[in-house]
Backbone as JSON, one array per atom type, in Angstrom:
{
  "sequence": "XXXXXXXXXXXXXXXXXXXXXXXXXXXXXXXXXXXXXXXXXXXXXXXXXXXXXXXXXXXXXXXXXXXXXXXXXXXXXXXXXXXXXXXXXXXXXXXXXXXXXXXXXXXXXXXXXXXXXXXXXXXXXXXXXXXXXXXXXXXXXXXXXXXXXXXXXXXXXXXXXXXXXXXXXXXXXXXXXXXXXXXXXXXXXXXXXXXXXXXXXXXXXXXXXXXXXXXXXXXXXXXXXXXXXXXXX",
  "N": [[-8.04, -185.83, 5.04], [-8.17, -184.7, 8.23], [-9.7, -186.38, 10.65], [-11.12, -186.0, 13.52], [-11.92, -188.44, 15.68], [-13.96, -189.68, 19.01], [-13.91, -192.38, 20.5], [-16.24, -193.01, 22.4], [-17.79, -190.33, 21.66], [-17.55, -191.52, 18.45], [-19.11, -193.86, 18.26], [-21.7, -192.17, 19.41], [-22.45, -190.18, 18.08], [-22.65, -191.69, 14.77], [-25.0, -192.38, 15.8], [-26.88, -190.6, 15.61], [-26.4, -189.57, 12.94], [-26.87, -192.2, 11.44], [-30.29, -191.95, 12.48], [-30.52, -188.88, 11.67], [-30.08, -189.63, 8.98], [-32.29, -191.19, 8.05], [-34.41, -189.52, 8.84], [-34.93, -187.43, 8.54], [-32.2, -185.55, 7.78], [-29.94, -183.85, 8.14], [-29.98, -180.85, 7.88], [-29.4, -176.93, 6.6], [-26.09, -176.44, 5.9], [-23.41, -173.78, 5.55], [-21.3, -171.62, 4.9], [-17.76, -170.36, 4.65], [-15.28, -168.17, 5.51], [-12.09, -167.44, 7.17], [-10.17, -165.78, 9.54], [-7.67, -168.0, 11.6], [-6.13, -167.2, 14.94], [-3.67, -168.28, 16.37], [-2.13, -168.55, 19.9], [1.15, -166.99, 20.49], [1.57, -167.92, 18.05], [2.22, -170.08, 16.94], [1.96, -173.75, 16.75], [-1.21, -175.27, 17.16], [-2.0, -177.77, 18.84], [-5.1, -180.13, 18.14], [-5.38, -182.89, 18.92], [-4.02, -186.59, 18.96], [-3.96, -186.82, 16.07], [-5.28, -184.59, 14.84], [-3.67, -180.97, 13.9], [-3.52, -177.92, 14.22], [-2.77, -174.92, 11.98], [-1.81, -171.35, 12.45], [-3.2, -168.93, 10.37], [-5.67, -167.88, 7.61], [-8.18, -169.8, 6.94], [-11.12, -172.23, 4.88], [-14.29, -171.78, 6.07], [-16.79, -174.89, 7.43], [-19.23, -175.12, 8.23], [-22.41, -175.91, 10.74], [-25.39, -173.96, 11.54], [-28.51, -174.6, 12.44], [-28.39, -177.66, 12.99], [-30.67, -180.55, 12.37], [-30.3, -182.92, 13.3], [-27.78, -183.54, 13.94], [-24.47, -181.46, 13.59], [-22.14, -180.27, 12.33], [-18.39, -178.93, 12.01], [-16.19, -177.52, 10.57], [-12.31, -177.01, 9.32], [-10.31, -175.29, 6.55], [-7.59, -175.2, 5.24], [-4.6, -174.93, 2.49], [-3.23, -176.89, 3.27], [-3.93, -177.36, 6.0], [-6.54, -179.62, 7.34], [-9.29, -180.11, 9.35], [-11.94, -181.51, 10.36], [-14.94, -181.51, 12.78], [-17.84, -183.49, 14.71], [-20.51, -182.34, 16.16], [-22.94, -183.41, 18.1], [-26.26, -182.64, 18.4], [-27.25, -181.72, 21.31], [-25.08, -180.16, 21.47], [-25.71, -176.89, 20.75], [-26.47, -174.38, 21.28], [-28.38, -170.88, 21.85], [-27.61, -169.27, 18.94], [-25.33, -171.19, 19.54], [-22.98, -173.16, 20.44], [-21.42, -175.48, 21.76], [-17.96, -177.41, 22.0], [-17.28, -180.2, 24.48], [-13.84, -180.51, 25.25], [-12.78, -182.8, 26.32], [-14.4, -185.07, 26.15], [-15.22, -185.64, 23.53], [-12.41, -185.9, 23.15], [-10.53, -184.36, 22.21], [-7.85, -182.07, 22.84], [-8.89, -179.31, 23.79], [-11.1, -177.16, 24.32], [-14.43, -176.0, 22.3], [-15.72, -173.3, 21.89], [-17.78, -171.63, 20.31], [-19.68, -169.16, 17.96], [-22.4, -166.66, 16.47], [-23.73, -163.92, 15.09], [-25.65, -162.44, 13.16], [-25.42, -160.69, 10.31], [-27.18, -157.67, 8.28], [-28.27, -157.18, 5.24], [-28.95, -155.59, 2.16], [-32.11, -155.94, 1.43], [-33.72, -157.73, -0.97], [-35.39, -157.78, -4.49], [-37.09, -160.65, -6.72], [-39.28, -160.95, -9.1], [-41.62, -163.31, -10.02], [-43.24, -165.99, -12.51], [-46.13, -167.03, -11.14], [-48.28, -170.76, -10.41], [-52.29, -170.38, -11.12], [-55.1, -170.95, -10.85], [-58.3, -169.33, -12.62], [-61.72, -167.91, -14.28], [-62.49, -168.8, -17.8], [-61.81, -169.72, -21.02], [-60.51, -173.0, -21.47], [-58.92, -175.9, -22.77], [-59.73, -178.77, -21.9], [-59.17, -182.38, -19.97], [-62.35, -183.84, -19.54], [-64.76, -185.65, -17.3], [-67.29, -186.84, -18.52], [-71.45, -188.83, -19.26], [-72.38, -191.32, -21.54], [-74.93, -191.47, -22.36], [-77.38, -193.88, -23.9], [-76.45, -192.72, -26.36], [-76.71, -190.48, -25.96], [-75.12, -187.44, -23.89], [-73.99, -186.81, -21.44], [-72.75, -183.51, -19.81], [-70.11, -183.98, -16.61], [-70.86, -181.93, -13.74], [-72.93, -180.98, -14.45], [-76.34, -181.14, -13.42], [-78.03, -182.96, -14.67], [-75.68, -184.9, -15.76], [-75.8, -185.93, -12.55], [-78.08, -186.64, -11.88], [-77.71, -188.85, -13.8], [-75.9, -190.89, -12.96], [-76.19, -193.59, -11.07], [-76.83, -195.16, -13.6], [-77.87, -197.81, -15.59], [-77.54, -198.12, -18.47], [-75.69, -196.24, -19.06], [-72.05, -194.6, -19.77], [-69.14, -193.6, -18.46], [-67.22, -191.91, -19.58], [-64.44, -190.48, -21.03], [-63.08, -187.35, -22.33], [-61.3, -185.09, -24.29], [-62.28, -181.91, -23.99], [-62.95, -177.85, -25.25], [-63.59, -175.5, -23.61], [-66.27, -172.85, -21.54], [-64.78, -172.7, -18.5], [-64.27, -172.49, -14.74], [-62.42, -172.84, -13.54], [-60.29, -172.18, -15.14], [-56.1, -173.83, -15.76], [-53.99, -170.91, -14.5], [-51.59, -168.54, -14.71], [-50.37, -165.48, -12.97], [-48.41, -163.05, -12.82], [-45.7, -162.09, -9.75], [-43.8, -160.59, -6.71], [-41.21, -161.3, -5.02], [-39.76, -160.77, -1.48], [-36.81, -160.59, -0.34], [-34.6, -160.61, 2.49], [-31.08, -160.48, 2.7], [-28.14, -161.9, 3.96], [-25.31, -162.27, 5.91], [-23.31, -164.96, 8.06], [-21.14, -163.89, 11.24], [-18.69, -164.77, 12.21], [-17.07, -166.61, 15.13], [-14.44, -168.43, 16.52], [-13.86, -169.87, 19.97], [-10.63, -171.34, 21.46], [-10.19, -173.34, 24.2], [-8.42, -174.6, 27.18], [-8.88, -176.88, 28.52], [-8.83, -177.41, 31.29], [-7.67, -175.78, 32.76], [-8.25, -173.54, 32.02], [-8.71, -169.65, 31.61], [-7.44, -167.13, 29.07], [-8.05, -167.96, 25.45], [-6.38, -169.95, 24.18], [-5.8, -170.06, 21.24], [-8.28, -168.31, 18.5], [-10.66, -167.58, 16.35], [-11.72, -165.42, 13.9], [-14.27, -164.92, 11.53], [-16.49, -165.07, 8.66], [-19.57, -166.11, 6.95], [-20.61, -166.57, 2.99], [-22.59, -164.86, 1.72], [-26.3, -164.5, 1.84], [-29.36, -165.97, 1.72], [-33.3, -164.91, 3.08], [-36.1, -165.4, 2.78], [-39.15, -163.75, 2.42], [-41.8, -162.68, 2.01], [-44.41, -162.39, 0.3], [-45.75, -161.18, -3.04], [-48.94, -160.27, -4.74], [-48.85, -159.15, -8.43], [-50.35, -158.78, -9.59], [-53.97, -160.04, -11.57], [-55.37, -163.43, -11.91], [-54.52, -164.83, -15.08], [-55.95, -167.0, -18.04], [-53.75, -168.87, -19.58]],
  "CA": [[-8.28, -185.01, 5.75], [-7.77, -185.1, 9.11], [-11.58, -186.57, 11.56], [-11.22, -185.49, 15.09], [-13.22, -189.57, 16.92], [-13.16, -190.49, 19.86], [-15.06, -193.44, 21.01], [-17.34, -192.4, 22.8], [-17.88, -189.31, 20.82], [-18.0, -191.63, 17.06], [-20.5, -194.46, 18.93], [-22.68, -191.46, 19.71], [-22.2, -190.22, 16.14], [-23.15, -193.08, 14.45], [-26.94, -192.99, 15.84], [-27.2, -189.59, 15.3], [-25.92, -189.96, 11.41], [-28.36, -193.03, 10.91], [-31.84, -191.41, 12.51], [-31.04, -188.51, 11.03], [-30.44, -189.44, 7.59], [-33.49, -191.95, 8.14], [-35.65, -189.34, 8.9], [-34.87, -185.35, 7.94], [-30.82, -184.68, 7.17], [-28.37, -182.67, 9.3], [-30.18, -179.29, 8.58], [-28.35, -176.02, 5.87], [-24.82, -176.08, 5.89], [-22.91, -173.05, 6.13], [-19.34, -171.87, 4.23], [-17.43, -169.25, 5.16], [-14.09, -167.62, 5.31], [-11.6, -166.02, 7.91], [-8.4, -165.76, 9.8], [-7.18, -168.39, 12.41], [-5.49, -166.69, 15.14], [-3.05, -168.89, 17.68], [-0.92, -167.83, 21.12], [2.4, -166.49, 20.2], [1.88, -168.08, 16.5], [2.04, -171.23, 17.75], [0.29, -174.49, 16.13], [-2.77, -175.92, 17.69], [-2.75, -179.63, 18.45], [-6.34, -180.79, 19.05], [-5.25, -184.37, 19.46], [-3.16, -186.84, 17.88], [-4.51, -186.71, 14.61], [-5.16, -182.48, 13.62], [-3.16, -180.04, 14.2], [-3.8, -176.72, 13.41], [-1.93, -173.58, 12.22], [-1.78, -170.09, 12.09], [-3.89, -167.76, 9.3], [-6.95, -168.1, 6.62], [-8.81, -170.93, 6.65], [-11.9, -171.56, 4.96], [-15.22, -172.75, 6.69], [-18.05, -174.94, 7.42], [-20.61, -175.74, 10.14], [-23.67, -176.76, 10.72], [-26.37, -172.8, 11.92], [-29.95, -175.39, 12.55], [-28.57, -179.33, 12.61], [-31.33, -181.28, 12.83], [-29.62, -184.22, 14.84], [-26.15, -183.81, 14.48], [-23.87, -181.18, 12.67], [-19.91, -180.45, 11.68], [-17.58, -177.84, 12.38], [-14.36, -177.25, 9.51], [-11.63, -175.59, 8.95], [-9.6, -176.26, 6.15], [-6.68, -174.48, 4.09], [-3.6, -176.19, 1.41], [-2.0, -177.5, 5.16], [-4.64, -178.28, 7.12], [-7.84, -179.81, 7.73], [-10.13, -180.71, 10.14], [-13.77, -181.61, 10.62], [-15.33, -182.07, 13.93], [-18.71, -183.52, 14.87], [-21.11, -181.34, 17.38], [-23.81, -183.4, 18.5], [-27.17, -181.86, 18.71], [-26.89, -181.12, 22.31], [-24.38, -179.43, 22.42], [-26.43, -176.19, 20.24], [-27.33, -173.4, 21.98], [-29.19, -169.84, 20.91], [-26.74, -168.7, 17.8], [-23.69, -171.23, 19.31], [-22.67, -174.3, 20.28], [-20.53, -175.57, 22.57], [-17.92, -178.65, 22.7], [-16.48, -180.32, 25.71], [-12.9, -181.13, 24.84], [-12.55, -184.53, 27.32], [-15.37, -185.87, 26.2], [-14.29, -184.99, 21.96], [-11.12, -186.56, 22.03], [-9.57, -182.95, 21.8], [-7.35, -180.73, 24.23], [-9.76, -177.76, 24.2], [-13.33, -176.9, 24.39], [-14.93, -175.42, 21.6], [-16.85, -172.36, 21.53], [-19.11, -171.11, 18.94], [-20.9, -168.24, 17.98], [-21.69, -166.46, 15.41], [-25.21, -163.29, 14.8], [-26.45, -162.18, 11.75], [-25.08, -159.02, 9.69], [-27.61, -158.08, 7.4], [-27.3, -156.42, 4.3], [-30.11, -155.15, 1.45], [-33.47, -156.58, 0.72], [-34.27, -157.89, -2.43], [-36.34, -158.41, -5.02], [-37.84, -160.84, -7.73], [-39.92, -160.73, -9.87], [-41.29, -164.66, -11.2], [-44.66, -165.97, -12.04], [-46.98, -168.56, -10.0], [-49.63, -170.95, -10.51], [-53.37, -170.23, -10.33], [-56.81, -170.77, -11.35], [-59.14, -168.1, -13.2], [-62.55, -168.45, -15.36], [-62.18, -168.33, -18.91], [-61.8, -170.81, -21.64], [-59.53, -173.66, -21.54], [-59.57, -177.23, -22.76], [-58.63, -179.54, -20.6], [-59.9, -183.66, -20.32], [-63.63, -183.96, -19.17], [-65.96, -187.07, -17.36], [-69.02, -186.91, -19.71], [-72.18, -189.71, -19.02], [-72.72, -192.08, -22.5], [-76.52, -193.13, -22.21], [-77.67, -194.11, -25.71], [-75.95, -191.36, -27.33], [-76.98, -188.4, -25.47], [-73.91, -187.02, -23.38], [-73.58, -185.07, -20.08], [-71.42, -183.56, -18.68], [-69.38, -183.84, -15.77], [-70.92, -181.27, -12.9], [-73.85, -181.16, -14.53], [-77.62, -181.95, -12.86], [-78.57, -183.8, -15.33], [-75.19, -186.09, -15.22], [-76.02, -186.24, -11.68], [-79.39, -187.98, -12.27], [-77.56, -190.3, -14.44], [-74.86, -191.76, -12.0], [-77.01, -194.85, -11.69], [-78.35, -195.38, -15.03], [-76.93, -198.75, -15.8], [-77.36, -198.19, -19.72], [-74.66, -195.12, -19.18], [-70.89, -195.23, -18.98], [-68.65, -192.96, -18.53], [-66.36, -191.71, -20.81], [-62.57, -189.24, -20.85], [-63.06, -186.35, -22.78], [-61.05, -183.68, -24.33], [-63.49, -180.61, -24.93], [-62.61, -177.27, -25.37], [-65.19, -174.83, -22.93], [-65.51, -172.38, -20.48], [-65.0, -173.65, -16.93], [-64.77, -171.61, -13.75], [-60.47, -173.07, -12.59], [-58.98, -173.14, -16.28], [-54.99, -173.22, -15.01], [-52.99, -170.0, -15.95], [-50.41, -167.39, -13.54], [-50.09, -164.81, -12.61], [-46.78, -161.95, -11.24], [-45.8, -161.93, -8.37], [-42.84, -159.85, -6.55], [-40.66, -162.39, -3.97], [-38.57, -160.58, -0.74], [-35.87, -161.45, 0.89], [-33.44, -160.24, 3.46], [-29.6, -160.72, 2.52], [-26.91, -161.1, 5.03], [-24.38, -162.94, 5.92], [-22.95, -164.94, 9.63], [-20.57, -162.91, 11.16], [-18.31, -166.34, 13.48], [-16.09, -166.9, 16.16], [-14.46, -169.6, 17.11], [-12.3, -169.95, 21.17], [-10.09, -173.24, 21.9], [-9.55, -173.17, 25.75], [-7.53, -175.47, 27.32], [-10.17, -177.57, 29.45], [-7.96, -177.89, 32.95], [-6.4, -174.95, 33.11], [-9.08, -172.26, 31.7], [-8.24, -168.33, 30.97], [-7.33, -166.78, 27.29], [-8.39, -169.23, 24.68], [-5.45, -170.71, 22.85], [-7.14, -169.64, 20.31], [-8.93, -167.78, 17.85], [-11.35, -167.86, 14.78], [-12.47, -164.94, 13.25], [-14.44, -165.24, 10.09], [-18.13, -164.67, 8.14], [-20.34, -166.43, 5.86], [-21.08, -166.35, 2.26], [-24.05, -164.19, 1.57], [-27.27, -165.56, 2.52], [-30.87, -164.72, 1.84], [-34.12, -165.34, 4.38], [-37.53, -165.42, 2.01], [-39.9, -162.37, 3.81], [-42.65, -162.26, 2.01], [-44.78, -163.39, -1.5], [-46.92, -159.73, -3.17], [-49.55, -161.23, -6.2], [-48.51, -157.83, -8.79], [-51.39, -158.39, -11.29], [-54.77, -161.46, -11.68], [-54.97, -164.74, -12.82], [-54.73, -165.06, -16.29], [-55.54, -167.6, -18.0], [-52.82, -170.08, -20.06]],
  "C": [[-8.3, -185.23, 7.0], [-10.07, -185.12, 10.12], [-10.95, -186.78, 12.56], [-12.8, -187.34, 15.65], [-12.31, -190.22, 18.0], [-14.26, -191.39, 20.25], [-16.28, -193.41, 20.79], [-18.18, -191.0, 21.95], [-18.25, -190.61, 19.68], [-19.31, -192.27, 17.77], [-21.88, -193.12, 18.77], [-23.17, -190.6, 18.04], [-22.58, -190.0, 14.71], [-24.57, -192.61, 15.17], [-26.87, -191.88, 15.09], [-27.12, -189.7, 13.69], [-27.42, -190.54, 11.03], [-29.85, -192.51, 10.95], [-31.71, -189.99, 11.9], [-30.95, -188.81, 8.78], [-31.94, -190.68, 7.24], [-35.06, -190.19, 7.93], [-35.54, -187.37, 8.27], [-33.02, -185.18, 6.8], [-30.31, -184.13, 8.02], [-29.28, -181.08, 9.15], [-28.71, -178.58, 7.46], [-26.83, -176.35, 6.88], [-24.3, -174.97, 5.36], [-21.5, -172.65, 5.66], [-18.98, -170.6, 4.48], [-15.92, -169.21, 4.72], [-13.64, -166.77, 6.76], [-10.33, -166.4, 8.72], [-8.73, -166.81, 11.3], [-6.58, -167.36, 13.88], [-4.61, -167.01, 16.38], [-2.2, -168.17, 18.26], [0.25, -168.47, 20.75], [2.31, -167.75, 18.6], [2.03, -169.43, 16.76], [1.27, -172.92, 17.02], [-0.53, -175.07, 16.98], [-2.62, -177.28, 17.99], [-4.1, -180.07, 19.25], [-6.0, -182.45, 19.33], [-4.62, -185.13, 18.46], [-3.2, -186.28, 16.56], [-4.53, -185.57, 14.04], [-4.47, -182.1, 14.61], [-4.1, -178.89, 12.91], [-2.74, -175.36, 13.24], [-2.3, -172.56, 12.05], [-2.74, -169.15, 10.71], [-5.0, -168.36, 8.59], [-7.31, -169.45, 6.43], [-10.38, -170.66, 6.24], [-13.02, -172.32, 6.3], [-16.4, -173.23, 6.97], [-18.65, -175.05, 8.5], [-21.85, -175.67, 10.28], [-25.25, -175.02, 11.31], [-26.95, -174.11, 13.35], [-28.97, -176.66, 12.65], [-30.47, -179.95, 13.05], [-31.39, -182.05, 13.91], [-28.4, -184.17, 14.64], [-25.76, -182.65, 13.86], [-22.41, -180.72, 11.91], [-19.66, -178.6, 11.33], [-16.51, -178.18, 11.64], [-13.71, -176.22, 9.34], [-10.94, -176.58, 8.43], [-8.73, -175.43, 5.2], [-5.29, -175.87, 3.59], [-3.2, -176.9, 3.01], [-2.48, -178.06, 6.03], [-6.45, -178.97, 6.45], [-8.86, -180.84, 8.25], [-11.8, -180.28, 9.92], [-14.31, -182.8, 12.35], [-16.65, -181.75, 13.86], [-19.27, -182.91, 16.29], [-22.51, -182.07, 16.68], [-24.98, -182.53, 18.58], [-27.07, -181.05, 19.85], [-26.69, -179.66, 22.55], [-24.73, -177.91, 22.19], [-27.71, -175.9, 21.24], [-28.09, -171.86, 21.52], [-27.49, -169.17, 19.66], [-25.17, -169.19, 18.28], [-24.22, -172.68, 19.64], [-21.73, -174.33, 21.1], [-20.05, -177.26, 22.72], [-16.77, -179.35, 23.78], [-15.06, -181.44, 24.67], [-12.7, -182.32, 24.75], [-13.6, -185.5, 26.71], [-15.74, -186.03, 24.19], [-13.52, -185.34, 21.74], [-10.56, -184.85, 22.32], [-9.06, -182.36, 23.03], [-7.96, -179.93, 24.56], [-10.78, -177.81, 23.96], [-13.18, -175.74, 23.61], [-15.27, -174.4, 21.75], [-17.18, -171.77, 20.63], [-19.83, -170.07, 18.84], [-20.89, -167.22, 16.77], [-23.77, -164.98, 15.59], [-24.79, -162.9, 13.04], [-25.77, -160.67, 11.02], [-25.51, -158.87, 8.52], [-27.31, -156.86, 6.4], [-28.66, -155.77, 3.68], [-30.88, -155.49, 1.51], [-33.44, -156.59, -0.66], [-35.39, -157.89, -3.02], [-36.77, -158.93, -6.22], [-38.63, -161.57, -7.98], [-40.33, -162.14, -10.56], [-43.39, -164.69, -11.25], [-45.61, -167.34, -11.5], [-48.49, -169.11, -10.38], [-50.76, -169.95, -10.62], [-54.35, -170.11, -11.13], [-57.42, -170.07, -11.42], [-60.45, -168.43, -14.41], [-62.3, -168.07, -16.51], [-62.33, -169.68, -19.72], [-60.68, -171.45, -21.69], [-59.72, -175.35, -22.46], [-58.62, -177.89, -21.62], [-59.72, -181.4, -20.93], [-61.24, -183.95, -18.67], [-64.38, -185.27, -18.92], [-67.26, -186.61, -17.93], [-69.8, -188.93, -19.23], [-72.51, -189.91, -21.01], [-74.11, -192.41, -22.16], [-76.87, -193.24, -23.48], [-77.43, -192.76, -25.97], [-75.99, -190.53, -27.37], [-75.82, -188.49, -24.04], [-74.14, -186.33, -22.42], [-72.72, -185.06, -19.22], [-70.95, -183.39, -17.15], [-69.91, -182.29, -14.4], [-71.75, -180.57, -13.46], [-75.29, -182.01, -13.64], [-77.7, -182.6, -13.53], [-77.21, -185.24, -15.56], [-75.21, -186.58, -12.88], [-77.3, -187.6, -11.38], [-79.08, -189.12, -12.89], [-76.7, -190.87, -14.28], [-74.89, -193.27, -12.34], [-77.23, -195.28, -12.52], [-77.69, -196.45, -15.22], [-76.94, -198.71, -17.51], [-76.76, -196.55, -19.61], [-73.52, -196.1, -18.55], [-70.27, -194.22, -19.21], [-68.08, -192.46, -18.95], [-65.31, -190.98, -20.53], [-63.22, -188.48, -21.98], [-62.15, -184.8, -23.25], [-61.74, -182.87, -25.1], [-62.69, -179.41, -24.31], [-63.44, -176.06, -25.28], [-64.94, -173.53, -22.01], [-66.44, -172.79, -18.74], [-64.78, -172.49, -16.38], [-63.4, -171.63, -13.29], [-59.86, -173.36, -13.66], [-57.54, -172.35, -15.16], [-54.64, -171.72, -16.28], [-51.92, -169.21, -14.88], [-51.02, -166.31, -13.63], [-48.97, -163.81, -12.08], [-46.92, -161.61, -9.41], [-44.22, -161.58, -7.53], [-42.35, -161.02, -5.17], [-39.99, -161.2, -3.09], [-38.13, -161.25, -0.29], [-34.76, -160.9, 1.77], [-32.59, -160.88, 3.07], [-28.95, -160.23, 4.26], [-25.88, -161.87, 5.44], [-23.85, -163.25, 8.16], [-21.06, -164.12, 9.84], [-19.99, -163.89, 13.1], [-17.51, -165.77, 14.51], [-16.1, -167.81, 16.64], [-13.4, -170.04, 19.04], [-12.38, -171.54, 21.24], [-9.66, -172.37, 22.86], [-9.25, -174.35, 25.94], [-8.94, -176.14, 29.46], [-10.02, -177.28, 31.59], [-7.82, -176.32, 33.97], [-7.35, -172.97, 32.34], [-8.31, -171.02, 30.89], [-8.36, -168.93, 29.64], [-7.18, -167.95, 26.42], [-6.87, -169.46, 24.19], [-5.21, -170.16, 21.56], [-7.98, -169.54, 19.43], [-9.97, -167.19, 16.31], [-12.16, -167.1, 14.62], [-13.47, -165.41, 11.44], [-15.97, -164.73, 9.22], [-18.31, -165.38, 7.01], [-20.29, -165.82, 4.54], [-22.3, -165.66, 2.46], [-24.67, -164.88, 1.07], [-28.27, -164.88, 2.13], [-31.52, -165.47, 2.08], [-35.3, -165.1, 3.1], [-38.77, -164.44, 3.6], [-41.22, -162.89, 3.47], [-42.94, -162.11, 0.58], [-45.48, -161.69, -1.82], [-47.61, -160.63, -4.8], [-49.53, -158.86, -6.66], [-49.9, -157.91, -9.04], [-52.92, -160.41, -10.89], [-54.38, -162.33, -12.16], [-55.63, -164.57, -14.0], [-54.18, -166.09, -17.03], [-54.21, -168.14, -19.16], [-53.74, -169.94, -21.91]]
}
C-alpha cells in the first residue's frame, strides 16, 4: 500500500495519533465507492511514492474525526492513504494543502447527505415496576428477630450491637422489580455523496482529477417510542 508521508506532516500526524488513541480515537470511518476521472485519462502522480489511475475506486474517509482522519482510495492497482489533520476540516468538507502534505496536488473534499426512507425497529428495554419478584435483600438479625431493609424497625435497630446484618434471598412484593417493556426505535437511512478534486497548487485552474462517489447506506438514530407498560419479568 502506498502511504503518503511528508516529514512535517508525519510528525504532526503522529502527535495527533497518540493523542487520539489515549483519549478517544479517530472517530467513525465511512466506506463507499466511486469513479476517479483524470485529465486526458492520464495517471495522477501525487508524489514519488503514490500514483492514482483513472477508474473505479473503493473509498474510505473520516467525515467527523475526533483528532485526525484518513482519506483512502484503492482498487486492484492502486492503494493510496493520506492523513487528514483535524484542522483541515470544515463544514462537510476538508482541504489538504499539497505542499504542506508533500503532495503535487491540493485535495478538496466535499460531501452531502442524501436521505432515504426512515426505518423502525422493535426491541425490549429494561425497566423496573412494582410486583412480586425474587431478589437479595438486607435484613437485621437481632437475637432471632429479623427486620427487613426499608422498614421502620430496620432503621431503629441499625445501631443495635446485638444485631447483625445479613443478605438473604426473598420472594416478595417490591416497588422496583426488574422488568422489560417494548419500545420502537426510529432511524433515518442515508448515504453520503462525496466529491474529491485534485488541483495544482501553483497553477490552480481546473482540477487535474475528480472523484465522484457515494458511501454505503448508513442510519442515524432519531427517537425511541414506548409501546407499552413495564412488565415484571
